[in-house]
C-alpha positions as protocol buffer text, in pm:
chain_id: "A"
residue {
  index: 1
  type: MET
  ca { x: -4101 y: 2928 z: -8261 }
}
residue {
  index: 2
  type: LYS
  ca { x: -4012 y: 2930 z: -8633 }
}
residue {
  index: 3
  type: SER
  ca { x: -4221 y: 2744 z: -8881 }
}
residue {
  index: 4
  type: ASN
  ca { x: -4086 y: 2483 z: -9117 }
}
residue {
  index: 5
  type: GLN
  ca { x: -4120 y: 2725 z: -9409 }
}
residue {
  index: 6
  type: GLN
  ca { x: -3915 y: 2979 z: -9221 }
}
residue {
  index: 7
  type: ILE
  ca { x: -3624 y: 2768 z: -9116 }
}
residue {
  index: 8
  type: LEU
  ca { x: -3570 y: 2585 z: -9453 }
}
residue {
  index: 9
  type: GLN
  ca { x: -3308 y: 2749 z: -9670 }
}
residue {
  index: 10
  type: SER
  ca { x: -3093 y: 2662 z: -9976 }
}
residue {
  index: 11
  type: TYR
  ca { x: -2722 y: 2616 z: -9915 }
}
residue {
  index: 12
  type: PRO
  ca { x: -2416 y: 2529 z: -10113 }
}
residue {
  index: 13
  type: CYS
  ca { x: -2294 y: 2167 z: -10130 }
}
residue {
  index: 14
  type: LEU
  ca { x: -2166 y: 2033 z: -9801 }
}
residue {
  index: 15
  type: LEU
  ca { x: -1865 y: 1884 z: -9974 }
}
residue {
  index: 16
  type: CYS
  ca { x: -1754 y: 2101 z: -10265 }
}
residue {
  index: 17
  type: GLY
  ca { x: -1931 y: 2434 z: -10198 }
}
residue {
  index: 18
  type: ARG
  ca { x: -2098 y: 2446 z: -10537 }
}
residue {
  index: 19
  type: ASN
  ca { x: -2466 y: 2549 z: -10597 }
}
residue {
  index: 20
  type: ASP
  ca { x: -2556 y: 2311 z: -10875 }
}
residue {
  index: 21
  type: PHE
  ca { x: -2777 y: 2029 z: -10774 }
}
residue {
  index: 22
  type: ILE
  ca { x: -2989 y: 1755 z: -10926 }
}
residue {
  index: 23
  type: HIS
  ca { x: -3322 y: 1715 z: -10745 }
}
residue {
  index: 24
  type: VAL
  ca { x: -3408 y: 1362 z: -10656 }
}
residue {
  index: 25
  type: ILE
  ca { x: -3723 y: 1340 z: -10429 }
}
residue {
  index: 26
  type: ASP
  ca { x: -3937 y: 1535 z: -10186 }
}
residue {
  index: 27
  type: TRP
  ca { x: -4054 y: 1329 z: -9895 }
}
residue {
  index: 28
  type: THR
  ca { x: -4204 y: 1346 z: -9548 }
}
residue {
  index: 29
  type: ASP
  ca { x: -3979 y: 1198 z: -9280 }
}
residue {
  index: 30
  type: ARG
  ca { x: -4089 y: 978 z: -8991 }
}
residue {
  index: 31
  type: HIS
  ca { x: -4162 y: 1289 z: -8774 }
}
residue {
  index: 32
  type: SER
  ca { x: -4384 y: 1442 z: -9047 }
}
residue {
  index: 33
  type: GLN
  ca { x: -4129 y: 1695 z: -9148 }
}
residue {
  index: 34
  type: PRO
  ca { x: -4072 y: 1790 z: -9505 }
}
residue {
  index: 35
  type: VAL
  ca { x: -3733 y: 1689 z: -9654 }
}
residue {
  index: 36
  type: SER
  ca { x: -3596 y: 1734 z: -10001 }
}
residue {
  index: 37
  type: LEU
  ca { x: -3306 y: 1516 z: -10126 }
}
residue {
  index: 38
  type: SER
  ca { x: -3055 y: 1647 z: -10391 }
}
residue {
  index: 39
  type: VAL
  ca { x: -2740 y: 1536 z: -10549 }
}
residue {
  index: 40
  type: CYS
  ca { x: -2452 y: 1769 z: -10614 }
}
residue {
  index: 41
  type: LYS
  ca { x: -2369 y: 1777 z: -10993 }
}
residue {
  index: 42
  type: THR
  ca { x: -2007 y: 1832 z: -10910 }
}
residue {
  index: 43
  type: CYS
  ca { x: -1909 y: 1580 z: -10630 }
}
residue {
  index: 44
  type: GLY
  ca { x: -2220 y: 1347 z: -10621 }
}
residue {
  index: 45
  type: LEU
  ca { x: -2281 y: 1394 z: -10255 }
}
residue {
  index: 46
  type: ARG
  ca { x: -2645 y: 1323 z: -10157 }
}
residue {
  index: 47
  type: GLN
  ca { x: -2784 y: 1591 z: -9912 }
}
residue {
  index: 48
  type: LEU
  ca { x: -3089 y: 1762 z: -9796 }
}
residue {
  index: 49
  type: ASN
  ca { x: -3141 y: 2101 z: -9987 }
}
residue {
  index: 50
  type: PRO
  ca { x: -3318 y: 2316 z: -9875 }
}
residue {
  index: 51
  type: ARG
  ca { x: -3265 y: 2233 z: -9513 }
}
residue {
  index: 52
  type: MET
  ca { x: -3276 y: 2401 z: -9157 }
}
residue {
  index: 53
  type: ASP
  ca { x: -3074 y: 2712 z: -9104 }
}
residue {
  index: 54
  type: ASP
  ca { x: -2782 y: 2736 z: -8864 }
}
residue {
  index: 55
  type: GLU
  ca { x: -2997 y: 2882 z: -8580 }
}
residue {
  index: 56
  type: GLY
  ca { x: -3256 y: 2608 z: -8623 }
}
residue {
  index: 57
  type: LEU
  ca { x: -3002 y: 2328 z: -8604 }
}
residue {
  index: 58
  type: THR
  ca { x: -2838 y: 2471 z: -8295 }
}
residue {
  index: 59
  type: GLN
  ca { x: -3162 y: 2484 z: -8116 }
}
residue {
  index: 60
  type: PHE
  ca { x: -3269 y: 2140 z: -8252 }
}
residue {
  index: 61
  type: TYR
  ca { x: -2956 y: 1963 z: -8117 }
}
residue {
  index: 62
  type: SER
  ca { x: -2941 y: 2142 z: -7789 }
}
residue {
  index: 63
  type: SER
  ca { x: -3296 y: 2047 z: -7690 }
}
residue {
  index: 64
  type: ASN
  ca { x: -3521 y: 1877 z: -7937 }
}
residue {
  index: 65
  type: TYR
  ca { x: -3309 y: 1606 z: -8105 }
}
residue {
  index: 66
  type: TYR
  ca { x: -3290 y: 1359 z: -7814 }
}
residue {
  index: 67
  type: LYS
  ca { x: -3659 y: 1395 z: -7737 }
}
residue {
  index: 68
  type: GLN
  ca { x: -3788 y: 1389 z: -8101 }
}
residue {
  index: 69
  type: TYR
  ca { x: -3564 y: 1093 z: -8197 }
}
residue {
  index: 70
  type: SER
  ca { x: -3657 y: 897 z: -7877 }
}
residue {
  index: 71
  type: MET
  ca { x: -3291 y: 853 z: -7771 }
}
residue {
  index: 72
  type: ASP
  ca { x: -3388 y: 788 z: -7404 }
}
residue {
  index: 73
  type: LYS
  ca { x: -3637 y: 527 z: -7508 }
}
residue {
  index: 74
  type: LYS
  ca { x: -3382 y: 369 z: -7748 }
}
residue {
  index: 75
  type: SER
  ca { x: -3140 y: 333 z: -7464 }
}
residue {
  index: 76
  type: GLU
  ca { x: -3382 y: 91 z: -7303 }
}
residue {
  index: 77
  type: ASN
  ca { x: -3371 y: -128 z: -7620 }
}
residue {
  index: 78
  type: PRO
  ca { x: -3120 y: -406 z: -7585 }
}
residue {
  index: 79
  type: THR
  ca { x: -3075 y: -440 z: -7967 }
}
residue {
  index: 80
  type: TRP
  ca { x: -2996 y: -70 z: -7991 }
}
residue {
  index: 81
  type: VAL
  ca { x: -2756 y: -77 z: -7698 }
}
residue {
  index: 82
  type: LYS
  ca { x: -2582 y: -378 z: -7849 }
}
residue {
  index: 83
  type: ARG
  ca { x: -2544 y: -195 z: -8180 }
}
residue {
  index: 84
  type: LYS
  ca { x: -2393 y: 111 z: -8012 }
}
residue {
  index: 85
  type: HIS
  ca { x: -2149 y: -100 z: -7815 }
}
residue {
  index: 86
  type: ARG
  ca { x: -2048 y: -268 z: -8138 }
}
residue {
  index: 87
  type: ILE
  ca { x: -1995 y: 69 z: -8327 }
}
residue {
  index: 88
  type: ALA
  ca { x: -1778 y: 195 z: -8036 }
}
residue {
  index: 89
  type: LYS
  ca { x: -1562 y: -123 z: -8029 }
}
residue {
  index: 90
  type: GLU
  ca { x: -1516 y: -126 z: -8404 }
}
residue {
  index: 91
  type: ILE
  ca { x: -1415 y: 243 z: -8417 }
}
residue {
  index: 92
  type: LEU
  ca { x: -1162 y: 185 z: -8151 }
}
residue {
  index: 93
  type: ASP
  ca { x: -1032 y: -139 z: -8318 }
}
residue {
  index: 94
  type: ALA
  ca { x: -985 y: 70 z: -8635 }
}
residue {
  index: 95
  type: VAL
  ca { x: -786 y: 323 z: -8448 }
}
residue {
  index: 96
  type: GLY
  ca { x: -603 y: 49 z: -8267 }
}
residue {
  index: 97
  type: ASN
  ca { x: -465 y: -73 z: -8600 }
}
residue {
  index: 98
  type: HIS
  ca { x: -254 y: 242 z: -8607 }
}
residue {
  index: 99
  type: ARG
  ca { x: -188 y: 317 z: -8232 }
}
residue {
  index: 100
  type: LEU
  ca { x: -260 y: 137 z: -7897 }
}
residue {
  index: 101
  type: LEU
  ca { x: -497 y: 335 z: -7681 }
}
residue {
  index: 102
  type: GLN
  ca { x: -327 y: 247 z: -7353 }
}
residue {
  index: 103
  type: GLY
  ca { x: -216 y: 576 z: -7189 }
}
residue {
  index: 104
  type: LEU
  ca { x: -338 y: 809 z: -7469 }
}
residue {
  index: 105
  type: ARG
  ca { x: -563 y: 1111 z: -7449 }
}
residue {
  index: 106
  type: LEU
  ca { x: -885 y: 1059 z: -7632 }
}
residue {
  index: 107
  type: LEU
  ca { x: -1160 y: 1321 z: -7707 }
}
residue {
  index: 108
  type: ASP
  ca { x: -1500 y: 1192 z: -7835 }
}
residue {
  index: 109
  type: ILE
  ca { x: -1716 y: 1463 z: -8006 }
}
residue {
  index: 110
  type: GLY
  ca { x: -2084 y: 1401 z: -7977 }
}
residue {
  index: 111
  type: CYS
  ca { x: -2041 y: 1142 z: -7712 }
}
residue {
  index: 112
  type: GLY
  ca { x: -2420 y: 1089 z: -7647 }
}
residue {
  index: 113
  type: HIS
  ca { x: -2480 y: 803 z: -7408 }
}
residue {
  index: 114
  type: GLY
  ca { x: -2105 y: 748 z: -7356 }
}
residue {
  index: 115
  type: PHE
  ca { x: -2062 y: 416 z: -7532 }
}
residue {
  index: 116
  type: LEU
  ca { x: -1730 y: 504 z: -7689 }
}
residue {
  index: 117
  type: ILE
  ca { x: -1573 y: 687 z: -7401 }
}
residue {
  index: 118
  type: THR
  ca { x: -1666 y: 403 z: -7176 }
}
residue {
  index: 119
  type: GLU
  ca { x: -1515 y: 147 z: -7402 }
}
residue {
  index: 120
  type: ALA
  ca { x: -1204 y: 366 z: -7453 }
}
residue {
  index: 121
  type: LYS
  ca { x: -1160 y: 385 z: -7078 }
}
residue {
  index: 122
  type: THR
  ca { x: -1165 y: 15 z: -7038 }
}
residue {
  index: 123
  type: ARG
  ca { x: -875 y: 8 z: -7296 }
}
residue {
  index: 124
  type: GLY
  ca { x: -666 y: 234 z: -7089 }
}
residue {
  index: 125
  type: ALA
  ca { x: -725 y: 572 z: -7256 }
}
residue {
  index: 126
  type: SER
  ca { x: -769 y: 902 z: -7057 }
}
residue {
  index: 127
  type: VAL
  ca { x: -1106 y: 1015 z: -7200 }
}
residue {
  index: 128
  type: SER
  ca { x: -1300 y: 1347 z: -7243 }
}
residue {
  index: 129
  type: GLY
  ca { x: -1605 y: 1420 z: -7444 }
}
residue {
  index: 130
  type: ILE
  ca { x: -1811 y: 1694 z: -7607 }
}
residue {
  index: 131
  type: GLU
  ca { x: -2191 y: 1672 z: -7605 }
}
residue {
  index: 132
  type: PRO
  ca { x: -2436 y: 1938 z: -7724 }
}
residue {
  index: 133
  type: SER
  ca { x: -2728 y: 1797 z: -7529 }
}
residue {
  index: 134
  type: VAL
  ca { x: -2722 y: 1947 z: -7181 }
}
residue {
  index: 135
  type: ARG
  ca { x: -2913 y: 1664 z: -7030 }
}
residue {
  index: 136
  type: HIS
  ca { x: -2696 y: 1396 z: -7171 }
}
residue {
  index: 137
  type: ALA
  ca { x: -2367 y: 1582 z: -7088 }
}
residue {
  index: 138
  type: LYS
  ca { x: -2492 y: 1616 z: -6724 }
}
residue {
  index: 139
  type: ARG
  ca { x: -2573 y: 1239 z: -6705 }
}
residue {
  index: 140
  type: LEU
  ca { x: -2216 y: 1159 z: -6817 }
}
residue {
  index: 141
  type: GLN
  ca { x: -2072 y: 1404 z: -6578 }
}
residue {
  index: 142
  type: GLU
  ca { x: -2262 y: 1248 z: -6293 }
}
residue {
  index: 143
  type: ARG
  ca { x: -2101 y: 918 z: -6399 }
}
residue {
  index: 144
  type: GLY
  ca { x: -1761 y: 1085 z: -6352 }
}
residue {
  index: 145
  type: PHE
  ca { x: -1671 y: 1154 z: -6719 }
}
residue {
  index: 146
  type: ASP
  ca { x: -1513 y: 1485 z: -6820 }
}
residue {
  index: 147
  type: VAL
  ca { x: -1768 y: 1605 z: -7069 }
}
residue {
  index: 148
  type: TYR
  ca { x: -1822 y: 1948 z: -7207 }
}
residue {
  index: 149
  type: SER
  ca { x: -2175 y: 2069 z: -7281 }
}
residue {
  index: 150
  type: GLY
  ca { x: -2175 y: 2262 z: -7607 }
}
residue {
  index: 151
  type: SER
  ca { x: -2038 y: 2258 z: -7961 }
}
residue {
  index: 152
  type: LEU
  ca { x: -1705 y: 2159 z: -8089 }
}
residue {
  index: 153
  type: GLU
  ca { x: -1633 y: 2516 z: -8189 }
}
residue {
  index: 154
  type: GLN
  ca { x: -1720 y: 2641 z: -7845 }
}
residue {
  index: 155
  type: TYR
  ca { x: -1498 y: 2374 z: -7690 }
}
residue {
  index: 156
  type: ALA
  ca { x: -1203 y: 2461 z: -7907 }
}
residue {
  index: 157
  type: THR
  ca { x: -1235 y: 2828 z: -7795 }
}
residue {
  index: 158
  type: ASP
  ca { x: -1304 y: 2756 z: -7421 }
}
residue {
  index: 159
  type: GLN
  ca { x: -1086 y: 2463 z: -7360 }
}
residue {
  index: 160
  type: PRO
  ca { x: -823 y: 2427 z: -7632 }
}
residue {
  index: 161
  type: GLY
  ca { x: -608 y: 2113 z: -7589 }
}
residue {
  index: 162
  type: SER
  ca { x: -401 y: 1848 z: -7757 }
}
residue {
  index: 163
  type: TYR
  ca { x: -529 y: 1498 z: -7799 }
}
residue {
  index: 164
  type: ASP
  ca { x: -372 y: 1171 z: -7919 }
}
residue {
  index: 165
  type: ILE
  ca { x: -710 y: 1051 z: -8058 }
}
residue {
  index: 166
  type: VAL
  ca { x: -1020 y: 1240 z: -8163 }
}
residue {
  index: 167
  type: THR
  ca { x: -1331 y: 1047 z: -8250 }
}
residue {
  index: 168
  type: CYS
  ca { x: -1677 y: 1127 z: -8379 }
}
residue {
  index: 169
  type: SER
  ca { x: -1928 y: 841 z: -8427 }
}
residue {
  index: 170
  type: HIS
  ca { x: -2224 y: 916 z: -8655 }
}
residue {
  index: 171
  type: VAL
  ca { x: -2187 y: 1295 z: -8603 }
}
residue {
  index: 172
  type: LEU
  ca { x: -2058 y: 1429 z: -8942 }
}
residue {
  index: 173
  type: GLU
  ca { x: -2382 y: 1365 z: -9111 }
}
residue {
  index: 174
  type: HIS
  ca { x: -2550 y: 1610 z: -8876 }
}
residue {
  index: 175
  type: SER
  ca { x: -2303 y: 1901 z: -8935 }
}
residue {
  index: 176
  type: GLU
  ca { x: -2405 y: 2211 z: -9131 }
}
residue {
  index: 177
  type: ASN
  ca { x: -2038 y: 2265 z: -9217 }
}
residue {
  index: 178
  type: PRO
  ca { x: -1855 y: 1932 z: -9211 }
}
residue {
  index: 179
  type: GLY
  ca { x: -1535 y: 2064 z: -9363 }
}
residue {
  index: 180
  type: LYS
  ca { x: -1500 y: 2336 z: -9084 }
}
residue {
  index: 181
  type: PHE
  ca { x: -1595 y: 2074 z: -8837 }
}
residue {
  index: 182
  type: LEU
  ca { x: -1309 y: 1846 z: -8936 }
}
residue {
  index: 183
  type: GLN
  ca { x: -1072 y: 2135 z: -8960 }
}
residue {
  index: 184
  type: CYS
  ca { x: -1169 y: 2232 z: -8601 }
}
residue {
  index: 185
  type: ALA
  ca { x: -1142 y: 1871 z: -8476 }
}
residue {
  index: 186
  type: GLY
  ca { x: -804 y: 1843 z: -8655 }
}
residue {
  index: 187
  type: SER
  ca { x: -675 y: 2148 z: -8469 }
}
residue {
  index: 188
  type: LEU
  ca { x: -713 y: 1964 z: -8147 }
}
residue {
  index: 189
  type: LEU
  ca { x: -489 y: 1678 z: -8250 }
}
residue {
  index: 190
  type: ALA
  ca { x: -133 y: 1630 z: -8125 }
}
residue {
  index: 191
  type: ARG
  ca { x: 134 y: 1630 z: -8384 }
}
residue {
  index: 192
  type: ASP
  ca { x: 111 y: 1245 z: -8437 }
}
residue {
  index: 193
  type: GLY
  ca { x: -256 y: 1231 z: -8333 }
}
residue {
  index: 194
  type: LEU
  ca { x: -526 y: 1040 z: -8512 }
}
residue {
  index: 195
  type: LEU
  ca { x: -889 y: 1149 z: -8603 }
}
residue {
  index: 196
  type: CYS
  ca { x: -1149 y: 876 z: -8672 }
}
residue {
  index: 197
  type: ALA
  ca { x: -1494 y: 936 z: -8792 }
}
residue {
  index: 198
  type: GLU
  ca { x: -1771 y: 699 z: -8881 }
}
residue {
  index: 199
  type: VAL
  ca { x: -2097 y: 775 z: -9071 }
}
residue {
  index: 200
  type: PRO
  ca { x: -2379 y: 579 z: -9228 }
}
residue {
  index: 201
  type: ASN
  ca { x: -2282 y: 426 z: -9557 }
}
residue {
  index: 202
  type: ALA
  ca { x: -2524 y: 556 z: -9815 }
}
residue {
  index: 203
  type: GLU
  ca { x: -2419 y: 312 z: -10082 }
}
residue {
  index: 204
  type: TRP
  ca { x: -2511 y: 19 z: -9856 }
}
residue {
  index: 205
  type: GLN
  ca { x: -2831 y: 185 z: -9746 }
}
residue {
  index: 206
  type: THR
  ca { x: -2938 y: 227 z: -10101 }
}
residue {
  index: 207
  type: ASN
  ca { x: -2869 y: -130 z: -10186 }
}
residue {
  index: 208
  type: TYR
  ca { x: -2980 y: -317 z: -9877 }
}
residue {
  index: 209
  type: GLY
  ca { x: -3141 y: -57 z: -9636 }
}
residue {
  index: 210
  type: LYS
  ca { x: -3425 y: 179 z: -9660 }
}
residue {
  index: 211
  type: HIS
  ca { x: -3262 y: 482 z: -9827 }
}
residue {
  index: 212
  type: PRO
  ca { x: -3403 y: 713 z: -9946 }
}
residue {
  index: 213
  type: VAL
  ca { x: -3735 y: 670 z: -9761 }
}
residue {
  index: 214
  type: SER
  ca { x: -3534 y: 674 z: -9435 }
}
residue {
  index: 215
  type: ILE
  ca { x: -3390 y: 1028 z: -9483 }
}
residue {
  index: 216
  type: HIS
  ca { x: -3485 y: 1277 z: -9209 }
}
residue {
  index: 217
  type: THR
  ca { x: -3417 y: 1625 z: -9094 }
}
residue {
  index: 218
  type: ALA
  ca { x: -3141 y: 1518 z: -8855 }
}
residue {
  index: 219
  type: HIS
  ca { x: -2917 y: 1375 z: -9134 }
}
residue {
  index: 220
  type: LEU
  ca { x: -2802 y: 1660 z: -9366 }
}
residue {
  index: 221
  type: CYS
  ca { x: -2603 y: 1443 z: -9596 }
}
residue {
  index: 222
  type: TYR
  ca { x: -2548 y: 1083 z: -9695 }
}
residue {
  index: 223
  type: HIS
  ca { x: -2185 y: 974 z: -9755 }
}
residue {
  index: 224
  type: THR
  ca { x: -2017 y: 698 z: -9938 }
}
residue {
  index: 225
  type: GLU
  ca { x: -1657 y: 582 z: -9887 }
}
residue {
  index: 226
  type: ARG
  ca { x: -1550 y: 810 z: -10179 }
}
residue {
  index: 227
  type: SER
  ca { x: -1725 y: 1119 z: -10052 }
}
residue {
  index: 228
  type: LEU
  ca { x: -1603 y: 1076 z: -9692 }
}
residue {
  index: 229
  type: ARG
  ca { x: -1247 y: 1028 z: -9797 }
}
residue {
  index: 230
  type: ALA
  ca { x: -1273 y: 1334 z: -10012 }
}
residue {
  index: 231
  type: LEU
  ca { x: -1412 y: 1547 z: -9722 }
}
residue {
  index: 232
  type: PHE
  ca { x: -1118 y: 1451 z: -9506 }
}
residue {
  index: 233
  type: GLU
  ca { x: -856 y: 1514 z: -9767 }
}
residue {
  index: 234
  type: ILE
  ca { x: -993 y: 1867 z: -9872 }
}
residue {
  index: 235
  type: SER
  ca { x: -1006 y: 1954 z: -9496 }
}
residue {
  index: 236
  type: GLY
  ca { x: -634 y: 1912 z: -9453 }
}
residue {
  index: 237
  type: LEU
  ca { x: -643 y: 1550 z: -9308 }
}
residue {
  index: 238
  type: SER
  ca { x: -438 y: 1271 z: -9456 }
}
residue {
  index: 239
  type: VAL
  ca { x: -646 y: 948 z: -9490 }
}
residue {
  index: 240
  type: LEU
  ca { x: -456 y: 650 z: -9343 }
}
residue {
  index: 241
  type: SER
  ca { x: -729 y: 385 z: -9384 }
}
residue {
  index: 242
  type: THR
  ca { x: -1098 y: 347 z: -9457 }
}
residue {
  index: 243
  type: SER
  ca { x: -1310 y: 55 z: -9342 }
}
residue {
  index: 244
  type: TYR
  ca { x: -1670 y: -57 z: -9289 }
}
residue {
  index: 245
  type: GLY
  ca { x: -1885 y: -115 z: -8985 }
}
residue {
  index: 246
  type: LEU
  ca { x: -2213 y: -289 z: -8921 }
}
residue {
  index: 247
  type: HIS
  ca { x: -2148 y: -535 z: -9203 }
}
residue {
  index: 248
  type: GLY
  ca { x: -2114 y: -248 z: -9447 }
}
residue {
  index: 249
  type: GLY
  ca { x: -2389 y: -25 z: -9310 }
}
residue {
  index: 250
  type: SER
  ca { x: -2141 y: 237 z: -9203 }
}
residue {
  index: 251
  type: VAL
  ca { x: -1810 y: 366 z: -9326 }
}
residue {
  index: 252
  type: ARG
  ca { x: -1519 y: 512 z: -9128 }
}
residue {
  index: 253
  type: VAL
  ca { x: -1195 y: 692 z: -9188 }
}
residue {
  index: 254
  type: VAL
  ca { x: -880 y: 706 z: -8973 }
}
residue {
  index: 255
  type: SER
  ca { x: -666 y: 1013 z: -9056 }
}
residue {
  index: 256
  type: SER
  ca { x: -375 y: 1218 z: -8939 }
}
residue {
  index: 257
  type: ARG
  ca { x: -283 y: 1582 z: -8978 }
}
residue {
  index: 258
  type: GLY
  ca { x: -186 y: 1667 z: -9335 }
}
residue {
  index: 259
  type: PHE
  ca { x: -234 y: 1940 z: -9600 }
}
residue {
  index: 260
  type: PRO
  ca { x: -565 y: 2029 z: -9792 }
}
residue {
  index: 261
  type: LYS
  ca { x: -587 y: 1860 z: -10135 }
}
residue {
  index: 262
  type: ASP
  ca { x: -787 y: 1956 z: -10450 }
}
residue {
  index: 263
  type: LEU
  ca { x: -1118 y: 1790 z: -10486 }
}
residue {
  index: 264
  type: LEU
  ca { x: -1069 y: 1772 z: -10871 }
}
residue {
  index: 265
  type: ASP
  ca { x: -776 y: 1526 z: -10804 }
}
residue {
  index: 266
  type: MET
  ca { x: -992 y: 1274 z: -10625 }
}
residue {
  index: 267
  type: GLU
  ca { x: -1214 y: 993 z: -10739 }
}
residue {
  index: 268
  type: LEU
  ca { x: -1576 y: 1099 z: -10674 }
}
residue {
  index: 269
  type: ASP
  ca { x: -1922 y: 947 z: -10718 }
}
residue {
  index: 270
  type: ASP
  ca { x: -2106 y: 982 z: -11047 }
}
residue {
  index: 271
  type: PRO
  ca { x: -2403 y: 1230 z: -10978 }
}
residue {
  index: 272
  type: GLU
  ca { x: -2624 y: 1071 z: -11251 }
}
residue {
  index: 273
  type: GLU
  ca { x: -2549 y: 724 z: -11126 }
}
residue {
  index: 274
  type: ILE
  ca { x: -2637 y: 826 z: -10768 }
}
residue {
  index: 275
  type: ARG
  ca { x: -2954 y: 981 z: -10879 }
}
residue {
  index: 276
  type: ARG
  ca { x: -3055 y: 671 z: -11082 }
}
residue {
  index: 277
  type: LYS
  ca { x: -2984 y: 423 z: -10802 }
}
residue {
  index: 278
  type: THR
  ca { x: -3159 y: 642 z: -10546 }
}
residue {
  index: 279
  type: LEU
  ca { x: -3478 y: 682 z: -10754 }
}
residue {
  index: 280
  type: LEU
  ca { x: -3478 y: 308 z: -10826 }
}
residue {
  index: 281
  type: ALA
  ca { x: -3454 y: 234 z: -10453 }
}
residue {
  index: 282
  type: PHE
  ca { x: -3736 y: 489 z: -10396 }
}
residue {
  index: 283
  type: LYS
  ca { x: -3958 y: 310 z: -10638 }
}
residue {
  index: 284
  type: ARG
  ca { x: -3896 y: -31 z: -10476 }
}
residue {
  index: 285
  type: HIS
  ca { x: -3985 y: 107 z: -10127 }
}
residue {
  index: 286
  type: THR
  ca { x: -4299 y: 288 z: -10253 }
}
residue {
  index: 287
  type: ALA
  ca { x: -4423 y: 24 z: -10500 }
}
residue {
  index: 288
  type: PRO
  ca { x: -4756 y: -160 z: -10446 }
}
residue {
  index: 289
  type: GLN
  ca { x: -4756 y: -403 z: -10150 }
}
residue {
  index: 290
  type: PRO
  ca { x: -4694 y: -729 z: -10348 }
}
residue {
  index: 291
  type: VAL
  ca { x: -4402 y: -565 z: -10530 }
}
residue {
  index: 292
  type: ARG
  ca { x: -4267 y: -434 z: -10208 }
}
residue {
  index: 293
  type: GLN
  ca { x: -4286 y: -768 z: -10045 }
}
residue {
  index: 294
  type: PHE
  ca { x: -4095 y: -922 z: -10337 }
}
residue {
  index: 295
  type: TRP
  ca { x: -3824 y: -665 z: -10333 }
}
residue {
  index: 296
  type: TYR
  ca { x: -3807 y: -688 z: -9952 }
}
residue {
  index: 297
  type: ALA
  ca { x: -3743 y: -1066 z: -9963 }
}
residue {
  index: 298
  type: LEU
  ca { x: -3481 y: -1012 z: -10225 }
}
residue {
  index: 299
  type: ARG
  ca { x: -3309 y: -732 z: -10041 }
}
residue {
  index: 300
  type: MET
  ca { x: -3304 y: -929 z: -9721 }
}
residue {
  index: 301
  type: THR
  ca { x: -3150 y: -1228 z: -9902 }
}
residue {
  index: 302
  type: ARG
  ca { x: -2874 y: -1017 z: -10045 }
}
residue {
  index: 303
  type: LYS
  ca { x: -2832 y: -839 z: -9714 }
}
residue {
  index: 304
  type: GLY
  ca { x: -2783 y: -1174 z: -9542 }
}
residue {
  index: 305
  type: ILE
  ca { x: -2521 y: -1274 z: -9791 }
}
residue {
  index: 306
  type: VAL
  ca { x: -2336 y: -949 z: -9742 }
}
residue {
  index: 307
  type: LYS
  ca { x: -2338 y: -996 z: -9360 }
}
residue {
  index: 308
  type: TRP
  ca { x: -2207 y: -1359 z: -9391 }
}
residue {
  index: 309
  type: ARG
  ca { x: -1919 y: -1240 z: -9607 }
}
residue {
  index: 310
  type: PHE
  ca { x: -1827 y: -961 z: -9354 }
}
residue {
  index: 311
  type: LYS
  ca { x: -1843 y: -1213 z: -9067 }
}
residue {
  index: 312
  type: ARG
  ca { x: -1629 y: -1461 z: -9270 }
}
residue {
  index: 313
  type: ALA
  ca { x: -1376 y: -1185 z: -9348 }
}
residue {
  index: 314
  type: GLN
  ca { x: -1357 y: -1090 z: -8990 }
}
residue {
  index: 315
  type: ASN
  ca { x: -1309 y: -1449 z: -8859 }
}
residue {
  index: 316
  type: SER
  ca { x: -1030 y: -1515 z: -9104 }
}
residue {
  index: 317
  type: SER
  ca { x: -846 y: -1194 z: -9027 }
}
C-alpha cells in the first residue's frame, strides 16, 4: 500500500492546464489526510495540488471511497436521503426545461445509490448507469437496473452507445481529468442529446458553508458557475443553461454537443479575489471559539435569507 507521501504529486490545472498556482492553505481533512489547496493564477479554479496520482484515485474509488466516507451509513440517514432525492429531482427538472424525459434513453455516470436513475425511470425514461464501486453497482443490478461496474472511459470502450440524456451528479469534482471526462461523456450523446452535470458551488460554500475547512481528498477541485461553464465550453459542449440547486449550494449546467472554445474568450474568476475570500473564510472557521460563534450565527442568518429567497423564487416560477 502506498503511503500518502508516495501518492501525492503536483499536476497542471484541472481547467486550463497551466502550472502556475497561488498556494492558499495546507489542512488536514476529516479523515486525517493532508490536503493542500491552491488557486490557478490563470483561470481562478480552486483545486488540490499536490494530490493523489491516477493509480491512487482509481484504487480509492473502486474500493475505499464508499467505506471511508461512510456512504452506506449515510444511506440510513433520512436527511441525507431526502437531500439526494432532491438533487436528483432538480437535475431532471433542469433537463426537463429543454426536453421531456418520457421515452428517452438516459445514462447516469456515477449513479451511486441510484437516486437519479430511480427518479428518471418514474418519469418514463429508459435508464442505464455507470458506477465505479463494484458493491454499489451490484446492488443496483440486483434491483433490476442496467448498471456497468467500471469507469466512464472503460464503458465508452466496452459498450459504446448513443443516449438522449447523460447526467453526472456531484461527480466532476472527483475527476483527475474533467475535460477529458466531459469529452468522453459528450461522445455518448445522440446528435440532439443533452449532458447535465451538477457540482458543489464553491462560491456559496465560501460565503455560507464550511469551505475551505471542509476540503478533503475526494474532491479535487471546487467550481463556481463561471469555472463550470468554462469547463464545458472548452470541452466542446455548448452551454444551454446554468442553474443552482440546494438553495445555491450546488451549481449545474445543461449542455449539448458543440465545438471547443478558447478559455481566453470567457469570463473567469479573479484568482486574487478567490484567494482573499478563501483565506478570510478560513480565518472565520479557525478563530477562537467566541469569534467562531459570532460568525456562525451571522453566517446562519445570511444562509437562512438566501434559502428563503430561493424558495420564494421557486414558488413564484
